[in-house]
Every structure is written in structure tokens, then in C-alpha cells.
N, C-alpha and C positions, 0 to 999 in steps of 0.2 A: 587371705592375705598372708596367712602364715604369722600373724603377730598384729599388734597395733598399728594402725595408721601412724600415731605419734611416735612410735618407735622407728619405723621406715623413713619417717620425715627428719628424725634426729641422726639417722644413719646417713642418710643423703648430705644433711647439713655438715656433718663431721667429716665426710669424704669417704666413709666406710663402704658405700654402696653407690655405684655408677648406675644412672637412671638413663634407659633407652625408651623406645617405644615398645618394644617386647616386654618390659617390666608392667606395663599396663594391661597386656592382654589377658592376664590372668584373673584380673580384677573385675567385678561387676559395677554395676551403675551405683548401687549404695557405697560400695568401697572407694569407687573413685570419687564421688562426693565427700566421703570421709577424709579421703586423701588430701582433697583441695582444701577443705577446711583447715585441716592440720597444718598445712603448707602456709597458709595465711596468718594461722596463728603463730607459728613459730618465726615466720618473716617478722611480724610485729615485735615480737619479743627480742629478737635478735637487733632489729634497727632501734628499739628503746634502750638497749644497752650500750651506753656510750664509755669506751675505754678513755683513760687520760690521754690528752693531746700529745704528750711526750713519749708515749709507749708504742713505739711503731710497730712492734710484732703483733702487739693485740689489736691494733687496728688492722693490720693486713690479714690477722686471721678472722676479723669480724667481717671483713671485705669478702674475703672467699667464701665464707659461709653463706653471706648475702647471695653471692653470685651464683653458687650451687643451688641454692633454694629458688633464686629466680628462673634458672635454667630449667630445673624440674617443673616449675609452675607452667612455664612457656611450652614446654614439650607436653604436659598434660592437658592444656588447653588444645593444643594442636592436634593430639591424639582423639579428643573429645569431639572435636569439628570434623575431622576426617571420618570417624566411625558414627557420628551422629549419636553419641551416647550422652 
């Protein structure tokens, strides 16, 4: 993977790394499992972190992070179904 699954997920969440199906090709079954686990964990952490209702920029930042994580999770699920991994 070239680093930890947690670091990869953090990069995706912050928008530093764009994920495509090619991103998953170099990963083995165990690494894909770790990545899926870390995606779920960071998604729960992000959803649990509620900014104040009057801080619109923080709300938008949180929503963008959730959207990036959810997109990555859906792409990972689709990749695994197609490759039967």
C-alpha cells in the first residue's frame, strides 16, 4: 500500500488523494479489507464530529469530507464486486 490504510483514508477525506478503480489494483485482499475497515472508522468519526450550527464553513467542510469518504467506499465496494475480491 505504500503506507497505512488509515493514512490513505485521511488523504482521501481531506481531498489530497483522488481515488479511482486503478487506485485499488495494486492492493491485495488483506489491504482492501484494511482500507474498508478504516473507511468505516473514519466515516463514523466524521459523522460524530458535529460543528456548531452557525458555522457554515465547518459544516460544508464536514459534508465534503463525508462525501469523499462515501464515494471512496462505494468505489471500493464496486471494485470488489467486479473483481470478486
